[in-house]
PyMOL commands that place a pseudoatom at each C-alpha (Angstrom):
pseudoatom trace, name=CA, resn=MET, resi=1, chain=A, elem=C, hetatm=0, pos=[-0.056, 0.021, -0.006]
pseudoatom trace, name=CA, resn=THR, resi=2, chain=A, elem=C, hetatm=0, pos=[1.424, 3.372, -0.900]
pseudoatom trace, name=CA, resn=LEU, resi=3, chain=A, elem=C, hetatm=0, pos=[0.774, 6.879, 0.491]
pseudoatom trace, name=CA, resn=THR, resi=4, chain=A, elem=C, hetatm=0, pos=[-0.296, 8.141, -3.035]
pseudoatom trace, name=CA, resn=LEU, resi=5, chain=A, elem=C, hetatm=0, pos=[-3.126, 5.307, -3.017]
pseudoatom trace, name=CA, resn=ALA, resi=6, chain=A, elem=C, hetatm=0, pos=[-4.254, 6.089, 0.401]
pseudoatom trace, name=CA, resn=VAL, resi=7, chain=A, elem=C, hetatm=0, pos=[-4.294, 9.906, -0.258]
pseudoatom trace, name=CA, resn=SER, resi=8, chain=A, elem=C, hetatm=0, pos=[-6.316, 9.070, -3.456]
pseudoatom trace, name=CA, resn=ILE, resi=9, chain=A, elem=C, hetatm=0, pos=[-8.800, 6.934, -1.645]
pseudoatom trace, name=CA, resn=MET, resi=10, chain=A, elem=C, hetatm=0, pos=[-9.157, 9.446, 0.999]
pseudoatom trace, name=CA, resn=GLY, resi=11, chain=A, elem=C, hetatm=0, pos=[-9.745, 12.323, -1.482]
pseudoatom trace, name=CA, resn=ILE, resi=12, chain=A, elem=C, hetatm=0, pos=[-12.465, 10.198, -3.387]
pseudoatom trace, name=CA, resn=ALA, resi=13, chain=A, elem=C, hetatm=0, pos=[-14.172, 9.535, -0.088]
pseudoatom trace, name=CA, resn=VAL, resi=14, chain=A, elem=C, hetatm=0, pos=[-14.283, 13.252, 0.674]
pseudoatom trace, name=CA, resn=VAL, resi=15, chain=A, elem=C, hetatm=0, pos=[-16.142, 13.779, -2.473]
pseudoatom trace, name=CA, resn=ASP, resi=16, chain=A, elem=C, hetatm=0, pos=[-18.463, 10.975, -1.784]
pseudoatom trace, name=CA, resn=SER, resi=17, chain=A, elem=C, hetatm=0, pos=[-19.352, 12.098, 1.831]
pseudoatom trace, name=CA, resn=LEU, resi=18, chain=A, elem=C, hetatm=0, pos=[-20.939, 15.360, 0.525]
pseudoatom trace, name=CA, resn=ASN, resi=19, chain=A, elem=C, hetatm=0, pos=[-24.211, 13.785, -0.038]
pseudoatom trace, name=CA, resn=PRO, resi=20, chain=A, elem=C, hetatm=0, pos=[-27.174, 16.069, 0.549]
pseudoatom trace, name=CA, resn=SER, resi=21, chain=A, elem=C, hetatm=0, pos=[-29.714, 13.227, 1.193]
pseudoatom trace, name=CA, resn=LEU, resi=22, chain=A, elem=C, hetatm=0, pos=[-27.583, 11.777, 4.098]
pseudoatom trace, name=CA, resn=PHE, resi=23, chain=A, elem=C, hetatm=0, pos=[-27.381, 15.262, 5.743]
pseudoatom trace, name=CA, resn=ILE, resi=24, chain=A, elem=C, hetatm=0, pos=[-31.194, 16.230, 5.444]
pseudoatom trace, name=CA, resn=ALA, resi=25, chain=A, elem=C, hetatm=0, pos=[-32.279, 12.965, 6.915]
pseudoatom trace, name=CA, resn=GLN, resi=26, chain=A, elem=C, hetatm=0, pos=[-29.750, 13.538, 9.731]
pseudoatom trace, name=CA, resn=PHE, resi=27, chain=A, elem=C, hetatm=0, pos=[-31.050, 17.133, 10.258]
pseudoatom trace, name=CA, resn=TYR, resi=28, chain=A, elem=C, hetatm=0, pos=[-34.550, 15.690, 10.746]
pseudoatom trace, name=CA, resn=LEU, resi=29, chain=A, elem=C, hetatm=0, pos=[-33.240, 13.345, 13.369]
pseudoatom trace, name=CA, resn=LEU, resi=30, chain=A, elem=C, hetatm=0, pos=[-31.583, 16.273, 15.011]
pseudoatom trace, name=CA, resn=THR, resi=31, chain=A, elem=C, hetatm=0, pos=[-34.930, 17.851, 15.668]
pseudoatom trace, name=CA, resn=THR, resi=32, chain=A, elem=C, hetatm=0, pos=[-36.260, 14.929, 17.450]
pseudoatom trace, name=CA, resn=PRO, resi=33, chain=A, elem=C, hetatm=0, pos=[-36.009, 14.410, 21.288]
pseudoatom trace, name=CA, resn=ARG, resi=34, chain=A, elem=C, hetatm=0, pos=[-32.525, 13.131, 22.538]
pseudoatom trace, name=CA, resn=PRO, resi=35, chain=A, elem=C, hetatm=0, pos=[-31.466, 12.522, 19.089]
pseudoatom trace, name=CA, resn=VAL, resi=36, chain=A, elem=C, hetatm=0, pos=[-27.735, 11.220, 19.618]
pseudoatom trace, name=CA, resn=PRO, resi=37, chain=A, elem=C, hetatm=0, pos=[-28.694, 7.406, 20.024]
pseudoatom trace, name=CA, resn=ARG, resi=38, chain=A, elem=C, hetatm=0, pos=[-30.580, 7.427, 16.855]
pseudoatom trace, name=CA, resn=LEU, resi=39, chain=A, elem=C, hetatm=0, pos=[-28.268, 9.562, 14.986]
pseudoatom trace, name=CA, resn=LEU, resi=40, chain=A, elem=C, hetatm=0, pos=[-25.456, 7.193, 15.796]
pseudoatom trace, name=CA, resn=SER, resi=41, chain=A, elem=C, hetatm=0, pos=[-27.639, 4.103, 14.850]
pseudoatom trace, name=CA, resn=PHE, resi=42, chain=A, elem=C, hetatm=0, pos=[-28.544, 6.016, 11.551]
pseudoatom trace, name=CA, resn=ILE, resi=43, chain=A, elem=C, hetatm=0, pos=[-24.855, 6.378, 10.699]
pseudoatom trace, name=CA, resn=ALA, resi=44, chain=A, elem=C, hetatm=0, pos=[-24.257, 2.850, 11.769]
pseudoatom trace, name=CA, resn=GLY, resi=45, chain=A, elem=C, hetatm=0, pos=[-26.948, 1.640, 9.118]
pseudoatom trace, name=CA, resn=ILE, resi=46, chain=A, elem=C, hetatm=0, pos=[-25.143, 3.656, 6.522]
pseudoatom trace, name=CA, resn=LEU, resi=47, chain=A, elem=C, hetatm=0, pos=[-21.847, 2.268, 7.070]
pseudoatom trace, name=CA, resn=VAL, resi=48, chain=A, elem=C, hetatm=0, pos=[-23.086, -1.238, 7.303]
pseudoatom trace, name=CA, resn=VAL, resi=49, chain=A, elem=C, hetatm=0, pos=[-24.368, -1.023, 3.747]
pseudoatom trace, name=CA, resn=ASN, resi=50, chain=A, elem=C, hetatm=0, pos=[-21.443, 0.907, 2.455]
pseudoatom trace, name=CA, resn=PHE, resi=51, chain=A, elem=C, hetatm=0, pos=[-18.659, -1.025, 3.938]
pseudoatom trace, name=CA, resn=GLY, resi=52, chain=A, elem=C, hetatm=0, pos=[-20.518, -4.356, 3.606]
pseudoatom trace, name=CA, resn=GLY, resi=53, chain=A, elem=C, hetatm=0, pos=[-21.251, -3.643, -0.126]
pseudoatom trace, name=CA, resn=GLY, resi=54, chain=A, elem=C, hetatm=0, pos=[-17.626, -2.766, -0.650]
pseudoatom trace, name=CA, resn=VAL, resi=55, chain=A, elem=C, hetatm=0, pos=[-16.388, -6.037, 0.910]
pseudoatom trace, name=CA, resn=LEU, resi=56, chain=A, elem=C, hetatm=0, pos=[-18.920, -8.024, -1.230]
pseudoatom trace, name=CA, resn=ILE, resi=57, chain=A, elem=C, hetatm=0, pos=[-17.622, -6.286, -4.369]
pseudoatom trace, name=CA, resn=LEU, resi=58, chain=A, elem=C, hetatm=0, pos=[-13.992, -6.738, -3.548]
pseudoatom trace, name=CA, resn=ALA, resi=59, chain=A, elem=C, hetatm=0, pos=[-14.588, -10.471, -2.617]
pseudoatom trace, name=CA, resn=GLY, resi=60, chain=A, elem=C, hetatm=0, pos=[-16.603, -10.995, -5.730]
pseudoatom trace, name=CA, resn=VAL, resi=61, chain=A, elem=C, hetatm=0, pos=[-14.276, -9.531, -8.415]
pseudoatom trace, name=CA, resn=ARG, resi=62, chain=A, elem=C, hetatm=0, pos=[-10.827, -9.444, -6.741]
pseudoatom trace, name=CA, resn=SER, resi=63, chain=A, elem=C, hetatm=0, pos=[-9.314, -12.463, -8.331]
pseudoatom trace, name=CA, resn=LEU, resi=64, chain=A, elem=C, hetatm=0, pos=[-10.958, -11.872, -11.589]
pseudoatom trace, name=CA, resn=VAL, resi=65, chain=A, elem=C, hetatm=0, pos=[-9.777, -8.389, -11.888]
pseudoatom trace, name=CA, resn=ALA, resi=66, chain=A, elem=C, hetatm=0, pos=[-6.464, -9.116, -10.527]
pseudoatom trace, name=CA, resn=ASP, resi=67, chain=A, elem=C, hetatm=0, pos=[-5.912, -11.738, -13.315]
pseudoatom trace, name=CA, resn=VAL, resi=68, chain=A, elem=C, hetatm=0, pos=[-7.173, -9.231, -15.924]
pseudoatom trace, name=CA, resn=PHE, resi=69, chain=A, elem=C, hetatm=0, pos=[-4.941, -6.515, -14.703]
pseudoatom trace, name=CA, resn=SER, resi=70, chain=A, elem=C, hetatm=0, pos=[-1.901, -8.656, -14.570]
pseudoatom trace, name=CA, resn=SER, resi=71, chain=A, elem=C, hetatm=0, pos=[-2.242, -9.353, -18.142]
pseudoatom trace, name=CA, resn=MET, resi=72, chain=A, elem=C, hetatm=0, pos=[-2.410, -5.753, -19.226]
pseudoatom trace, name=CA, resn=ASN, resi=73, chain=A, elem=C, hetatm=0, pos=[0.277, -3.491, -20.205]
pseudoatom trace, name=CA, resn=GLY, resi=74, chain=A, elem=C, hetatm=0, pos=[0.733, 0.166, -19.463]
pseudoatom trace, name=CA, resn=ASN, resi=75, chain=A, elem=C, hetatm=0, pos=[-1.187, 1.522, -22.337]
pseudoatom trace, name=CA, resn=THR, resi=76, chain=A, elem=C, hetatm=0, pos=[-4.212, -0.541, -21.449]
pseudoatom trace, name=CA, resn=LEU, resi=77, chain=A, elem=C, hetatm=0, pos=[-4.085, 0.494, -17.785]
pseudoatom trace, name=CA, resn=HIS, resi=78, chain=A, elem=C, hetatm=0, pos=[-3.846, 4.136, -18.676]
pseudoatom trace, name=CA, resn=GLY, resi=79, chain=A, elem=C, hetatm=0, pos=[-6.533, 3.815, -21.181]
pseudoatom trace, name=CA, resn=LEU, resi=80, chain=A, elem=C, hetatm=0, pos=[-8.879, 2.423, -18.416]
pseudoatom trace, name=CA, resn=GLN, resi=81, chain=A, elem=C, hetatm=0, pos=[-7.747, 5.399, -16.285]
pseudoatom trace, name=CA, resn=LEU, resi=82, chain=A, elem=C, hetatm=0, pos=[-8.718, 7.717, -18.995]
pseudoatom trace, name=CA, resn=ALA, resi=83, chain=A, elem=C, hetatm=0, pos=[-12.018, 6.093, -19.288]
pseudoatom trace, name=CA, resn=LEU, resi=84, chain=A, elem=C, hetatm=0, pos=[-12.561, 6.510, -15.588]
pseudoatom trace, name=CA, resn=GLY, resi=85, chain=A, elem=C, hetatm=0, pos=[-11.542, 10.070, -15.806]
pseudoatom trace, name=CA, resn=ILE, resi=86, chain=A, elem=C, hetatm=0, pos=[-14.073, 10.700, -18.293]
pseudoatom trace, name=CA, resn=ALA, resi=87, chain=A, elem=C, hetatm=0, pos=[-16.816, 8.806, -16.440]
pseudoatom trace, name=CA, resn=LEU, resi=88, chain=A, elem=C, hetatm=0, pos=[-15.974, 10.808, -13.352]
pseudoatom trace, name=CA, resn=LEU, resi=89, chain=A, elem=C, hetatm=0, pos=[-15.776, 14.175, -15.253]
pseudoatom trace, name=CA, resn=GLY, resi=90, chain=A, elem=C, hetatm=0, pos=[-19.085, 13.070, -17.092]
pseudoatom trace, name=CA, resn=PHE, resi=91, chain=A, elem=C, hetatm=0, pos=[-20.837, 12.331, -13.683]
pseudoatom trace, name=CA, resn=GLY, resi=92, chain=A, elem=C, hetatm=0, pos=[-19.613, 15.687, -12.448]
pseudoatom trace, name=CA, resn=LEU, resi=93, chain=A, elem=C, hetatm=0, pos=[-21.157, 17.606, -15.467]
pseudoatom trace, name=CA, resn=TRP, resi=94, chain=A, elem=C, hetatm=0, pos=[-24.361, 15.650, -15.458]
pseudoatom trace, name=CA, resn=TYR, resi=95, chain=A, elem=C, hetatm=0, pos=[-24.899, 15.923, -11.572]
pseudoatom trace, name=CA, resn=LYS, resi=96, chain=A, elem=C, hetatm=0, pos=[-27.643, 18.187, -10.803]
pseudoatom trace, name=CA, resn=ILE, resi=97, chain=A, elem=C, hetatm=0, pos=[-26.746, 21.095, -8.354]
pseudoatom trace, name=CA, resn=GLN, resi=98, chain=A, elem=C, hetatm=0, pos=[-30.197, 21.409, -7.437]
pseudoatom trace, name=CA, resn=PRO, resi=99, chain=A, elem=C, hetatm=0, pos=[-31.489, 18.135, -5.878]
pseudoatom trace, name=CA, resn=LYS, resi=100, chain=A, elem=C, hetatm=0, pos=[-35.121, 16.919, -5.901]
pseudoatom trace, name=CA, resn=SER, resi=101, chain=A, elem=C, hetatm=0, pos=[-37.348, 19.053, -3.593]
pseudoatom trace, name=CA, resn=ASN, resi=102, chain=A, elem=C, hetatm=0, pos=[-40.868, 19.207, -2.660]
pseudoatom trace, name=CA, resn=SER, resi=103, chain=A, elem=C, hetatm=0, pos=[-43.450, 21.696, -3.991]
pseudoatom trace, name=CA, resn=GLU, resi=104, chain=A, elem=C, hetatm=0, pos=[-42.308, 24.233, -1.415]
pseudoatom trace, name=CA, resn=GLY, resi=105, chain=A, elem=C, hetatm=0, pos=[-38.668, 23.989, -2.775]
pseudoatom trace, name=CA, resn=SER, resi=106, chain=A, elem=C, hetatm=0, pos=[-37.094, 22.278, 0.157]
pseudoatom trace, name=CA, resn=ILE, resi=107, chain=A, elem=C, hetatm=0, pos=[-35.661, 18.748, 0.183]
pseudoatom trace, name=CA, resn=GLU, resi=108, chain=A, elem=C, hetatm=0, pos=[-37.841, 16.176, 1.838]
pseudoatom trace, name=CA, resn=ALA, resi=109, chain=A, elem=C, hetatm=0, pos=[-35.931, 13.896, 4.335]
pseudoatom trace, name=CA, resn=LYS, resi=110, chain=A, elem=C, hetatm=0, pos=[-36.852, 10.332, 4.382]
pseudoatom trace, name=CA, resn=LYS, resi=111, chain=A, elem=C, hetatm=0, pos=[-38.576, 9.757, 7.938]
pseudoatom trace, name=CA, resn=PRO, resi=112, chain=A, elem=C, hetatm=0, pos=[-38.976, 6.539, 9.839]
pseudoatom trace, name=CA, resn=ARG, resi=113, chain=A, elem=C, hetatm=0, pos=[-42.254, 5.457, 11.220]
pseudoatom trace, name=CA, resn=SER, resi=114, chain=A, elem=C, hetatm=0, pos=[-40.595, 4.889, 14.584]
pseudoatom trace, name=CA, resn=LEU, resi=115, chain=A, elem=C, hetatm=0, pos=[-37.819, 6.880, 16.254]
pseudoatom trace, name=CA, resn=LEU, resi=116, chain=A, elem=C, hetatm=0, pos=[-36.334, 3.832, 18.015]
pseudoatom trace, name=CA, resn=PRO, resi=117, chain=A, elem=C, hetatm=0, pos=[-32.620, 3.398, 17.289]
pseudoatom trace, name=CA, resn=ILE, resi=118, chain=A, elem=C, hetatm=0, pos=[-33.185, 0.070, 15.567]
pseudoatom trace, name=CA, resn=HIS, resi=119, chain=A, elem=C, hetatm=0, pos=[-35.463, 1.647, 13.180]
pseudoatom trace, name=CA, resn=THR, resi=120, chain=A, elem=C, hetatm=0, pos=[-33.249, 4.552, 12.676]
pseudoatom trace, name=CA, resn=PHE, resi=121, chain=A, elem=C, hetatm=0, pos=[-30.500, 1.968, 11.817]
pseudoatom trace, name=CA, resn=VAL, resi=122, chain=A, elem=C, hetatm=0, pos=[-32.758, 0.661, 9.167]
pseudoatom trace, name=CA, resn=LEU, resi=123, chain=A, elem=C, hetatm=0, pos=[-33.458, 4.150, 7.892]
pseudoatom trace, name=CA, resn=GLY, resi=124, chain=A, elem=C, hetatm=0, pos=[-29.683, 4.713, 7.469]
pseudoatom trace, name=CA, resn=MET, resi=125, chain=A, elem=C, hetatm=0, pos=[-29.472, 1.364, 5.398]
pseudoatom trace, name=CA, resn=VAL, resi=126, chain=A, elem=C, hetatm=0, pos=[-32.594, 2.325, 3.197]
pseudoatom trace, name=CA, resn=VAL, resi=127, chain=A, elem=C, hetatm=0, pos=[-31.036, 5.720, 2.609]
pseudoatom trace, name=CA, resn=MET, resi=128, chain=A, elem=C, hetatm=0, pos=[-27.701, 4.423, 1.637]
pseudoatom trace, name=CA, resn=LEU, resi=129, chain=A, elem=C, hetatm=0, pos=[-29.248, 1.741, -0.684]
pseudoatom trace, name=CA, resn=ASP, resi=130, chain=A, elem=C, hetatm=0, pos=[-31.439, 4.480, -2.258]
pseudoatom trace, name=CA, resn=GLU, resi=131, chain=A, elem=C, hetatm=0, pos=[-28.227, 6.554, -3.065]
pseudoatom trace, name=CA, resn=ILE, resi=132, chain=A, elem=C, hetatm=0, pos=[-26.679, 3.682, -5.013]
pseudoatom trace, name=CA, resn=THR, resi=133, chain=A, elem=C, hetatm=0, pos=[-27.333, 5.572, -8.238]
pseudoatom trace, name=CA, resn=THR, resi=134, chain=A, elem=C, hetatm=0, pos=[-24.619, 8.306, -6.894]
pseudoatom trace, name=CA, resn=ALA, resi=135, chain=A, elem=C, hetatm=0, pos=[-22.082, 5.731, -5.697]
pseudoatom trace, name=CA, resn=LEU, resi=136, chain=A, elem=C, hetatm=0, pos=[-19.656, 6.458, -8.842]
pseudoatom trace, name=CA, resn=PRO, resi=137, chain=A, elem=C, hetatm=0, pos=[-17.020, 7.646, -6.473]
pseudoatom trace, name=CA, resn=TYR, resi=138, chain=A, elem=C, hetatm=0, pos=[-17.089, 4.532, -4.345]
pseudoatom trace, name=CA, resn=PHE, resi=139, chain=A, elem=C, hetatm=0, pos=[-16.930, 2.281, -7.338]
pseudoatom trace, name=CA, resn=VAL, resi=140, chain=A, elem=C, hetatm=0, pos=[-13.847, 4.302, -8.632]
pseudoatom trace, name=CA, resn=ALA, resi=141, chain=A, elem=C, hetatm=0, pos=[-12.185, 3.841, -5.201]
pseudoatom trace, name=CA, resn=ILE, resi=142, chain=A, elem=C, hetatm=0, pos=[-12.858, 0.165, -5.325]
pseudoatom trace, name=CA, resn=GLU, resi=143, chain=A, elem=C, hetatm=0, pos=[-11.575, -0.014, -8.939]
pseudoatom trace, name=CA, resn=ARG, resi=144, chain=A, elem=C, hetatm=0, pos=[-8.351, 1.621, -7.529]
pseudoatom trace, name=CA, resn=ILE, resi=145, chain=A, elem=C, hetatm=0, pos=[-7.978, -0.777, -4.575]
pseudoatom trace, name=CA, resn=THR, resi=146, chain=A, elem=C, hetatm=0, pos=[-8.467, -3.728, -6.819]
pseudoatom trace, name=CA, resn=GLU, resi=147, chain=A, elem=C, hetatm=0, pos=[-6.070, -2.411, -9.441]
pseudoatom trace, name=CA, resn=ALA, resi=148, chain=A, elem=C, hetatm=0, pos=[-3.347, -2.044, -6.751]
pseudoatom trace, name=CA, resn=ASP, resi=149, chain=A, elem=C, hetatm=0, pos=[-3.399, -5.921, -6.113]
pseudoatom trace, name=CA, resn=LEU, resi=150, chain=A, elem=C, hetatm=0, pos=[-3.211, -5.533, -2.326]
pseudoatom trace, name=CA, resn=SER, resi=151, chain=A, elem=C, hetatm=0, pos=[-3.376, -8.190, 0.209]
pseudoatom trace, name=CA, resn=SER, resi=152, chain=A, elem=C, hetatm=0, pos=[-6.801, -8.784, 1.658]
pseudoatom trace, name=CA, resn=LEU, resi=153, chain=A, elem=C, hetatm=0, pos=[-5.764, -7.036, 4.815]
pseudoatom trace, name=CA, resn=ASN, resi=154, chain=A, elem=C, hetatm=0, pos=[-4.630, -3.955, 3.189]
pseudoatom trace, name=CA, resn=SER, resi=155, chain=A, elem=C, hetatm=0, pos=[-7.697, -3.805, 0.962]
pseudoatom trace, name=CA, resn=LEU, resi=156, chain=A, elem=C, hetatm=0, pos=[-9.930, -3.951, 4.060]
pseudoatom trace, name=CA, resn=VAL, resi=157, chain=A, elem=C, hetatm=0, pos=[-7.904, -1.276, 5.724]
pseudoatom trace, name=CA, resn=LEU, resi=158, chain=A, elem=C, hetatm=0, pos=[-8.259, 1.076, 2.723]
pseudoatom trace, name=CA, resn=LEU, resi=159, chain=A, elem=C, hetatm=0, pos=[-11.987, 0.215, 2.605]
pseudoatom trace, name=CA, resn=ALA, resi=160, chain=A, elem=C, hetatm=0, pos=[-12.347, 0.868, 6.265]
pseudoatom trace, name=CA, resn=LEU, resi=161, chain=A, elem=C, hetatm=0, pos=[-10.430, 4.181, 5.851]
pseudoatom trace, name=CA, resn=TYR, resi=162, chain=A, elem=C, hetatm=0, pos=[-12.686, 5.355, 2.985]
pseudoatom trace, name=CA, resn=ASN, resi=163, chain=A, elem=C, hetatm=0, pos=[-15.715, 4.766, 5.245]
pseudoatom trace, name=CA, resn=ILE, resi=164, chain=A, elem=C, hetatm=0, pos=[-14.332, 6.652, 8.119]
pseudoatom trace, name=CA, resn=ILE, resi=165, chain=A, elem=C, hetatm=0, pos=[-13.792, 9.540, 5.945]
pseudoatom trace, name=CA, resn=PHE, resi=166, chain=A, elem=C, hetatm=0, pos=[-17.291, 9.109, 4.398]
pseudoatom trace, name=CA, resn=SER, resi=167, chain=A, elem=C, hetatm=0, pos=[-18.758, 9.361, 7.810]
pseudoatom trace, name=CA, resn=LEU, resi=168, chain=A, elem=C, hetatm=0, pos=[-16.744, 12.073, 9.425]
pseudoatom trace, name=CA, resn=PRO, resi=169, chain=A, elem=C, hetatm=0, pos=[-18.986, 14.921, 8.317]
pseudoatom trace, name=CA, resn=LEU, resi=170, chain=A, elem=C, hetatm=0, pos=[-22.061, 13.142, 9.725]
pseudoatom trace, name=CA, resn=LEU, resi=171, chain=A, elem=C, hetatm=0, pos=[-20.235, 12.348, 13.053]
pseudoatom trace, name=CA, resn=GLY, resi=172, chain=A, elem=C, hetatm=0, pos=[-18.816, 16.045, 13.044]
pseudoatom trace, name=CA, resn=PHE, resi=173, chain=A, elem=C, hetatm=0, pos=[-22.538, 17.364, 13.051]
pseudoatom trace, name=CA, resn=ILE, resi=174, chain=A, elem=C, hetatm=0, pos=[-23.164, 15.157, 16.049]
pseudoatom trace, name=CA, resn=GLY, resi=175, chain=A, elem=C, hetatm=0, pos=[-20.139, 16.356, 17.898]
pseudoatom trace, name=CA, resn=LEU, resi=176, chain=A, elem=C, hetatm=0, pos=[-21.028, 19.903, 17.132]
pseudoatom trace, name=CA, resn=PHE, resi=177, chain=A, elem=C, hetatm=0, pos=[-24.651, 19.388, 18.341]
pseudoatom trace, name=CA, resn=VAL, resi=178, chain=A, elem=C, hetatm=0, pos=[-23.349, 17.827, 21.599]
pseudoatom trace, name=CA, resn=MET, resi=179, chain=A, elem=C, hetatm=0, pos=[-20.930, 20.596, 22.285]
pseudoatom trace, name=CA, resn=TYR, resi=180, chain=A, elem=C, hetatm=0, pos=[-23.320, 23.557, 21.319]
pseudoatom trace, name=CA, resn=ARG, resi=181, chain=A, elem=C, hetatm=0, pos=[-26.808, 21.953, 21.735]
pseudoatom trace, name=CA, resn=GLN, resi=182, chain=A, elem=C, hetatm=0, pos=[-28.668, 25.131, 22.173]
pseudoatom trace, name=CA, resn=ARG, resi=183, chain=A, elem=C, hetatm=0, pos=[-26.846, 27.341, 19.519]
pseudoatom trace, name=CA, resn=PHE, resi=184, chain=A, elem=C, hetatm=0, pos=[-26.768, 24.514, 16.976]
pseudoatom trace, name=CA, resn=ALA, resi=185, chain=A, elem=C, hetatm=0, pos=[-30.549, 23.803, 17.468]
pseudoatom trace, name=CA, resn=SER, resi=186, chain=A, elem=C, hetatm=0, pos=[-31.309, 27.586, 16.876]
pseudoatom trace, name=CA, resn=GLN, resi=187, chain=A, elem=C, hetatm=0, pos=[-29.163, 27.478, 13.633]
pseudoatom trace, name=CA, resn=LEU, resi=188, chain=A, elem=C, hetatm=0, pos=[-30.357, 24.084, 12.361]
pseudoatom trace, name=CA, resn=ALA, resi=189, chain=A, elem=C, hetatm=0, pos=[-32.509, 25.547, 9.715]
pseudoatom trace, name=CA, resn=ARG, resi=190, chain=A, elem=C, hetatm=0, pos=[-29.734, 27.840, 8.367]
pseudoatom trace, name=CA, resn=ILE, resi=191, chain=A, elem=C, hetatm=0, pos=[-27.221, 24.936, 8.491]
pseudoatom trace, name=CA, resn=SER, resi=192, chain=A, elem=C, hetatm=0, pos=[-29.636, 22.716, 6.652]
pseudoatom trace, name=CA, resn=GLN, resi=193, chain=A, elem=C, hetatm=0, pos=[-30.089, 25.378, 3.854]
pseudoatom trace, name=CA, resn=PHE, resi=194, chain=A, elem=C, hetatm=0, pos=[-26.300, 25.837, 3.704]
pseudoatom trace, name=CA, resn=VAL, resi=195, chain=A, elem=C, hetatm=0, pos=[-25.836, 22.169, 3.125]
pseudoatom trace, name=CA, resn=GLN, resi=196, chain=A, elem=C, hetatm=0, pos=[-28.583, 22.038, 0.509]
pseudoatom trace, name=CA, resn=ILE, resi=197, chain=A, elem=C, hetatm=0, pos=[-26.886, 24.656, -1.406]
pseudoatom trace, name=CA, resn=TRP, resi=198, chain=A, elem=C, hetatm=0, pos=[-23.133, 23.657, -1.098]
pseudoatom trace, name=CA, resn=ALA, resi=199, chain=A, elem=C, hetatm=0, pos=[-23.047, 19.874, -0.826]
pseudoatom trace, name=CA, resn=PRO, resi=200, chain=A, elem=C, hetatm=0, pos=[-24.260, 19.281, -4.377]
pseudoatom trace, name=CA, resn=ARG, resi=201, chain=A, elem=C, hetatm=0, pos=[-21.954, 22.084, -5.716]
pseudoatom trace, name=CA, resn=LEU, resi=202, chain=A, elem=C, hetatm=0, pos=[-19.052, 20.578, -3.926]
pseudoatom trace, name=CA, resn=THR, resi=203, chain=A, elem=C, hetatm=0, pos=[-19.888, 17.086, -5.182]
pseudoatom trace, name=CA, resn=LYS, resi=204, chain=A, elem=C, hetatm=0, pos=[-20.091, 18.163, -8.777]
pseudoatom trace, name=CA, resn=TYR, resi=205, chain=A, elem=C, hetatm=0, pos=[-16.956, 20.322, -8.519]
pseudoatom trace, name=CA, resn=PHE, resi=206, chain=A, elem=C, hetatm=0, pos=[-14.771, 17.718, -6.894]
pseudoatom trace, name=CA, resn=SER, resi=207, chain=A, elem=C, hetatm=0, pos=[-16.148, 15.154, -9.419]
pseudoatom trace, name=CA, resn=VAL, resi=208, chain=A, elem=C, hetatm=0, pos=[-15.014, 17.432, -12.216]
pseudoatom trace, name=CA, resn=LEU, resi=209, chain=A, elem=C, hetatm=0, pos=[-11.602, 18.052, -10.607]
pseudoatom trace, name=CA, resn=PHE, resi=210, chain=A, elem=C, hetatm=0, pos=[-10.770, 14.388, -9.994]
pseudoatom trace, name=CA, resn=GLY, resi=211, chain=A, elem=C, hetatm=0, pos=[-12.042, 13.399, -13.265]
pseudoatom trace, name=CA, resn=GLY, resi=212, chain=A, elem=C, hetatm=0, pos=[-9.913, 16.000, -14.941]
pseudoatom trace, name=CA, resn=VAL, resi=213, chain=A, elem=C, hetatm=0, pos=[-6.769, 14.950, -12.905]
pseudoatom trace, name=CA, resn=PHE, resi=214, chain=A, elem=C, hetatm=0, pos=[-7.398, 11.247, -14.019]
pseudoatom trace, name=CA, resn=MET, resi=215, chain=A, elem=C, hetatm=0, pos=[-7.637, 12.283, -17.607]
pseudoatom trace, name=CA, resn=ILE, resi=216, chain=A, elem=C, hetatm=0, pos=[-4.658, 14.595, -17.520]
pseudoatom trace, name=CA, resn=ASN, resi=217, chain=A, elem=C, hetatm=0, pos=[-2.511, 11.975, -15.894]
pseudoatom trace, name=CA, resn=ALA, resi=218, chain=A, elem=C, hetatm=0, pos=[-3.497, 9.389, -18.676]
pseudoatom trace, name=CA, resn=VAL, resi=219, chain=A, elem=C, hetatm=0, pos=[-3.116, 11.703, -21.439]
pseudoatom trace, name=CA, resn=ALA, resi=220, chain=A, elem=C, hetatm=0, pos=[0.452, 12.823, -19.975]
pseudoatom trace, name=CA, resn=TYR, resi=221, chain=A, elem=C, hetatm=0, pos=[1.408, 9.061, -20.150]
pseudoatom trace, name=CA, resn=PHE, resi=222, chain=A, elem=C, hetatm=0, pos=[0.421, 8.764, -23.741]
pseudoatom trace, name=CA, resn=VAL, resi=223, chain=A, elem=C, hetatm=0, pos=[2.267, 11.919, -24.812]
pseudoatom trace, name=CA, resn=ARG, resi=224, chain=A, elem=C, hetatm=0, pos=[5.327, 10.644, -23.181]
pseudoatom trace, name=CA, resn=ASN, resi=225, chain=A, elem=C, hetatm=0, pos=[4.930, 7.371, -25.242]
pseudoatom trace, name=CA, resn=LEU, resi=226, chain=A, elem=C, hetatm=0, pos=[4.050, 8.746, -28.546]
pseudoatom trace, name=CA, resn=GLU, resi=227, chain=A, elem=C, hetatm=0, pos=[5.331, 5.663, -30.337]
pseudoatom trace, name=CA, resn=PHE, resi=228, chain=A, elem=C, hetatm=0, pos=[2.049, 3.993, -29.130]
pseudoatom trace, name=CA, resn=LEU, resi=229, chain=A, elem=C, hetatm=0, pos=[0.111, 6.588, -31.214]
pseudoatom trace, name=CA, resn=LYS, resi=230, chain=A, elem=C, hetatm=0, pos=[2.165, 5.983, -34.386]
for i in range(1, 230): cmd.bond("trace and resi %d" % i, "trace and resi %d" % (i + 1))
show_as sticks, trace
zoom trace
């Protein structure tokens, strides 16, 4: 495992963590009585789906992908990186800055029928499964982990690191709530509006940035090896 790979995985996790749907559901739970236990169970549900899904993907494709990559030369690998860059850039350009909202213009949070921690745990799982269509950054991270041909332990460490970074913004809001409960509660509507405005923008811009970096790196490789183009 290299520092460059770890930093790359962490950067992708930062992009993936800026998911407005997760924050809006969390803000709803913040408005309930004694919210900390159900907030923690909500985040646990998210991480069970995210980490568990990543493990299943790695376990299912690791040996096959490792064999495929071992048979590829540098041109093919950088061609795949170029394709990934184009896909990430395309996702960033396609991603809508204004998420789906209700008739009043605000985002609807998914709400559990019960506020017991076990039910908010399930809510976290449901919200994460519902967000599978926006999971391209996670798939890119898994592809990079697989391409590195690491040991199973190192792959799990990187996957765990990704999910820790992914959950930090959600855990950070719990920390702020505990430390500044009264002030935080009074500013909740303003914070929610701020997240609704900036989380989609940061997701879009970071996707474009990382896609551009991947593309530039791949193109630079091909420019240095012009004989491939002849």
